[in-house]
N, C-alpha and C positions, 0 to 999 in steps of 0.2 A: 423817619425814622425809622432811627440805629435807636440799638439795643436792646428788651426787652420791656417797650416799649409796644402801645396799639397800629398791629398791619393790617388789612384786609385781606392780607393774603392768609394769616390768621384766624380773622372772625368769620368769613365768606367761604365755609370748606363743607364738606360733606350732602349729603341727599337731605336737601329739602323736597317737598312732591307741592305742586297748588294741590291745595284745600275743599270739597264741599261745604258749605253751611246751611246744615240740616234745621231748619226754621219750625216754633212749629202752627196750625193752622191757624193764629193770628199774624204773627207773621216775628216771631222771638226769634231766638236763639231757641231749641232745647240744647238743654245744661246735656240732657241726660245722654241722646243721639251723642249731645258734639264730642264727649267721655270719651262715647265706644271710638270715632271718626280715632281719636287725639290719642289714644292707649294702643291702635290695631295697629298706626304709621309710629308709631315712637318704637311700638315693642319689638316693628319688622329690623329696627335700627337707622331710622334716619335719624338726624340732626338736626331740622329746625320743619316749622310747620309758616307754607306760604299760604296763610288766610283767606279770603275772596277770593283763588286764583282756581276754581279749581272747575268753573261753567258758566263762568263771570258775570256772577253777580252783585261784585261790588260797583260795576257801575246802575246796578236797577235794583239796588237797594238801596233804600233812604240814609241819611247823614246818621240820627239816631241808632238802627241797622246794623251800620258796618260796626257803631261801636258797641254793640250789643255784642257783634260775630267776636270783635277781634277782647277782649274781655271775659267773654264764657269761654275762650277757645285758649286761657292763659290762665282760667280756675282753672283747665281741663289735666293739661300740661301742667302748669306748679303742682295741681293734688296727686301727677301722676308721676311723679322726679320727689312730692311731699317735699315740695322746697313754698311753701305758698304760704307767706304769711302773716294773712288775715283770716 
């Protein structure tokens, strides 16, 4: 692509660390702990979040748990930047 169009070089840059997925005793995402992790890394200057990559837990969680982790992290990130639409 040329001009002002979408380009990988502009999208994939910065610091994007793999993050743990804090779960509660029932195996559901711990929203409070997730918000603390997201606030910590975004407050430190990270530009993205690599969910399900911190300890390899993505392979051990169910599909429902992985989806819940991603949704919870997205909400925490949106709350951190005050841009969540819902």
